[in-house]
N, C-alpha and C positions, 0 to 999 in steps of 0.2 A: 326356274320354271315354276309358275304359280299353278298349283293344282286346283285351288278353290279360293274364291274371295267373294265376300258379300259386298253389297253396296253400302254407302254410308259408313258408319263405324264398322271396322273390320272385326266382327264378333268371332268369326272363324276364318282365319287366313292361314292356309296350309301351304307351305312353300318347300321346294327342294332345289338342289343344285341344278343350274341351267345346263350342265353337261350330262345330266342324269341319263343313265342307260347307254351312254356312249364313251364316257371317260375310262381310260385304261386302268385307273387306280381304284375303281369301285369294287367292293366285295360282293355287291348285288345291285340290281336295278332298284332304286328307291321309289320309282313311280307307282308300282302296284301298291306299295305300302302307304304311300301318300293318298292314293285313291281310296284305299280301305278306310283311312282316317276320315276322308271327305264323306264317304257314305255313312260311316258311324256317327259323325257329328251333325249331319243334316237332320234338322227337326228333332235333335236329341233334347230331351227335357232339361238335362243339366246345362246345356249350352244356352237355353232360353233364359237362364237366371244370371248369365255372366254380365258384368258391367263393362262398358266401354270396349276396349280392344282386347283381343285374345289371339295370339299368333303362335303357330306351331311350325317348326322347321325340321326337315328330315334330310340327312345326308348319308352317304355310303362310302366315304373315303376318309383317310386321315387328314387330307387337305380340305379345309373348310372354305368352300366358295360361296356360302350362303349366309354368313354371319349367324351360324346356328346358335351360339351361346348368348346371343343378344335377342333371343325370342323368349316368349313366356314359357314354352316348352321346347327344348331342343333335343332331337333324337338322332343318334348316330348308329347306323347299322354296322355291326362288328362281327368278327368271327372268333370263336374260342374252341380250340380242340376240334376244328372242322365243323362246328355247329354255328349256324347263323343266330344272332341275337341282336339286342339293342341296348345302347347306353343312354340313360335319361339324364338330361340337364334341365333343371327347372328354376325359374325365377329371374330370367334375364329381361332386358328391355332398355330402350333409350329414353327419349322424352326428357322431362325436367329432372328425373332421378335415374340416371343411367346405371344399370347394374349388369354384371356378368353372371349368368346362370351357373350355380355350383353343380357338381356331379351328385346326383341323388342315388343312382344305381348304376354300377359299371357293366352289368350284364343281365338282361332279361331275356330268357328264351323266346324265340320269335313267335312261338305258339301262344305266349302270354302277352304279346305286344299290345293288343287292344285292351285287355283287362287292366294292365298296368297303367295305360294312358287314362282309363276311366278312374282309377284310384287316385292318380295325381289330380285330376279335375275335381273329384268329389271332396277331397280334403280342402282344396281351395274354396269351393263353394260353401263348405261348412263354416269356415272361419275367416274368409276374406272380408276386408273392410267394405261397408256399404254406407258409412256415415260421412265419408269424405271422398268426393269424386277424384281428387288427385292421388288418393291412396288406395283406390279400388283396382289394384293390379296384383297379380300373383307374386310379383317380385317383392312387394311390400310385406306380404305375409311371410315369405321365406326369410326375408331379412329380419323381421321382428321376432319370429319364434326360433330362427336358426335352421340351417340346412339339415343338421342332424335330427332335430325334433320333427321337422317336416318329413324327412325320409322315414322316420320311425312310424309316423302316423300313416304314411302311404303304404308301408308294408302291412300294417294292421288292416287297412281298408282293402288292400289287394287280396288278402286272405279271404275276406268276405266276398269280394267281387267275383273271385274265381268260382264260387259256388253258384253263380247266376247263369253260367253258361253263355256268356256273350261273345266269346271268341268264335270266329267263323269256322265252318267245316272246311276241309281241304278242297272240296269241289268249288266253294265260293272263291277261295284264293286262286284256284286255277282259272276260273271264269274271269276274274279281274286281270290276272297276269296275261291272259290271252289278248286283252286290249292293248298291251304294251309289248307285244311280240316284236323281236328285232326285225328290221326290214330285210328284204331279200338281197343280202350282200353278195357280191361276186367273189367267190372263194379264191379265184386266181388273180385278183386285182394286184397290180404291181406297186411296190413300195418305192420305185425309182421316181426321182423328181428332178427336172431340169431347172437349175437355179442360175442359168446364165444371165438372165435379166436382173440387174442389181436391185431395182426397185421392187420387183416381185420377191426377191430373196429376203429383203428387209421385212416386207409384209408377212411372209411365211414365218420368219423367226419371231415376229412380235405378236401376230394375231392368230396363228394356226397352232392347234394343240393336238397331242396324241390321242388317237382313237383306239379302243380295245380291239377293233377288227383290223387285221393286217390289210394294208392297201388303202385305208381310209383315214380321214382327218376331221377334226372339229374346227370349223371356220367361225371366227368371231368378227362381226361387222361392227366397228366402233363408230357410233353415231356422234362423233365429237370432232367436227371440223374446226379448224382454227378460226375463232371469231364467231362461230355458229352457236346455236342454242343447244346445250347438251341434251342428247336423246331425241332431238327433233329430226323429222324427215319429211320431204315433200311427198305429195301423192304420186308423182312420177317415180321417186326413189322407192316408195313402198311397192309399187308395181314391179320394179326391177327385182327387189328382194323376193317378192312372191314368185316371180318367174324363175329365179335361180333356185329357189327351194323346190319348185315343181320339177325342174329339169335335172338338178344335180344333187338334191338332198332328200329324195324319197317324199317330196311334197310336205316337208316339215321344216318349220323354223320356230324359234323360241325368243321371247323377250326376257332379258335378264334384269335383276334388281339394280345392276349398274347402268341401266338405260341404254343397253346395247342389244344387238340381235345375234343369234347363233344359228348357223346352219350345221346341224349336229352330225350329218353323215355325208361327207363329200369324198368321193374317190380321189386319190392323190393325182391321178392322171388328169383330173378335171380342175385342179386348183388354179392353173394358169388361166383357163377360160373364165372361171369364176372371178378371179382377180381382175382380169381385163374388163369384164362387164361392170364390176364395182368401180373400177378406176374411171370408166367412161361416165358413170353416174355420180362421180364425186363422193364415193362411199368407201374408197380404199385407204382410209386413214390408218396408218401403221403405228398407232399410239396406244394400243391396249395396255392398261396398267401403268401408263406413263402420266406425267403431271398434267397433260392436257385432256386425259380421259377422266373428266371431272363429273362427279355426281352432284346435281343441283336440283333442289325442289323448285316449284314454280315461283315461290316467293311473292313479294308484294304486287308484282305485275298481274298475277292471276288469283292469288289466294287471299281470302278475307281474314284469315287467321294470322297472316304473316306480319312481322314488324319491319321487315326490310326486304329489299330486292336481292334476289340470288342470281338471276340470269346475267345481268350486266357484269357482275363480279366475275362469274365464270368466263365470260367472253373476254374480259380484260386480262385475266390471268393467262388464258390460253394464248392470247395475242402476244403477251409479254414473253412467253416461252415458245414462240412460233418456230424457232429454229429446230429442225428435226434432230440434228446431230447433238445439239445441247440437251434435248429431251432424253435421248438415248444414253448420253453420258451421265445424266442424273439417275437414270434407271428407274426401277419400280418405285412409284410414289403415289399413294392413294390420297387424292384431294377431294374433300366432300364439303358441300355448302348447304346450310339450312337457313331459311328466312325467319324462323322462330324456334322457340324452345321445344316444340313438338318433335323436332329432329327428323323430319321426313327426308332430309338429305343425308342422314346418317353421319352428321359431322362428328359425333362422339367417336366413331370408328375410323376416322380418317388419320392417316399418318400426319397429314395437315388437315385440320378441320376449321371451318369458318361458321360462326353463328351470328346471324343478324339480330340486333336488338334495337328497341326504341329508347333513345336517350334524350328525354325531354323534347320529344317530337322530332328528333333528328335521327336518321338511320346511322347505326353504329355497328361495327363488326369486331367480334372477339376472335382471337386466334388461339386455337388449341393444337397441341403437338402430342404425338405419341400414341394415338389410337390405332386399333386394328380390329377388323371384323373376321380375321382369318383364324387358323388354329392357334396362333399366338395371341389370342384375343386380349385387348386392353382398351381402357377408356382414356381418351385424350385429356390433357390437363391445360387449363387456360394459362397462357404465357404471361399475360399482364393486361394493362389497360387497352381498350379497344381503339379502333381506327375509323376514319371516314372511308369513303369508297376508294379513293386513290391511295390512301394510306395503307389499306389492307393489301392491295396489290404489291406495293413496295415492300411491305413486311414479309409477304410470302417469298418474294425474290431474295430478300436479305437472309431469310432462314435457309433457303435452298443453297445460296452461295456459301453460307457458313458451313453447311454440310459438305459441300464439294471441297472446301479447304481443309477440313479436319477428318474426313472419312479415312478408314483403313481399307485395304484391298478387299473387294467382295462385299463390302457393307452397303446395305440399303440405307435410305434416309432414316427409316425406323430403327435400324440396328445402331446407327451412330447416335441417335437421340438417346436410346436406352443405355448406351455405353457411357456417354459423357454427361447426361442429364440436361436440364433446361437452361442452366446458367450461361453457357456459351451462346446459346440461341437468344436469350434475353439481351445479352450484351450486343449481339449483332443487330437485333431488331430495334432496341430502344437506345442504343448508344451509351 
């Protein structure tokens, strides 16, 4: 869920988990705290001095569903001895120099949350690079002076910021929290679910997630039809999703960073009706987190910055893996495609990532393996020389088939890659 985003360069882009406020594993609803950050940062003089992009991410569970450590500032709401607080990770980012944000502070009392955020920002504004547009990011500062020194300076600045009294009073927090009050759930909603329809059962297993409220579920609508444009929907399909949100999800739906849609509050008794309506509208793709659930930037078809097309590559890969049983046998596999080094398709964080580059005027595609935007965060590594459009599709299939041949029971693609390393995949892909 995006709480705030500016136009043009994303000076302040504050995001949180798309299941925020509904997921069963959250220690608190992160949305009021994201809104507090939004209000704090709007027209803030420190933010007016920031160069290029600056992204803040907020989550509230151990499972990271928002690539928190690949943001400029990543914040995780945590509990310690029954007290709510926040862990701060600073200095992440993708683009031409992908970096994973190191832990700066493992626990900040929640009443100091805003002051500590300001201290992190002030240290960057004081020492961040302004002489080179490619190095004008907080990740460069943290990398150059080291996480330990950055953390020391933040602590020093935090001691000063606390004297300024910028943390909001309890009444303000209550006012903001009221905007995110939970809907009027039915206390007696049943947890029973009729799974007699096999297609419905497959969709439930793949796309429906646990809700913190008994009798309810989180429905993920995967906008990734085989051969379609990832994240695309017709006007008629948008109307269907809006109608379903109004009727079955307390008039709420959310757009995810994975280019899908979430109905966050659906009673289990209504799941079959929701699935039936989605199925009639060609929206019941049971492929969440499978290889055809591809994240792709607009690429050269729409973006003036791109070096190569992304959409046709995604379409060809999804078509190559069109068989649903084969996809489920492969299991969780995050495939992400960017049309240039700016990494809008998050290719660095893909179990399999594809980067489009310009090679002497010809579109060329590099293959990376081993990335993750989850709590086991990692940056993918380039496997070897690039490929043309058809070659990259073949390379992906060869890598996947190698995984299927050498995996151990229960291993995801990412787990197998981390266990055996790149060499078996290089041999499979390059012969």
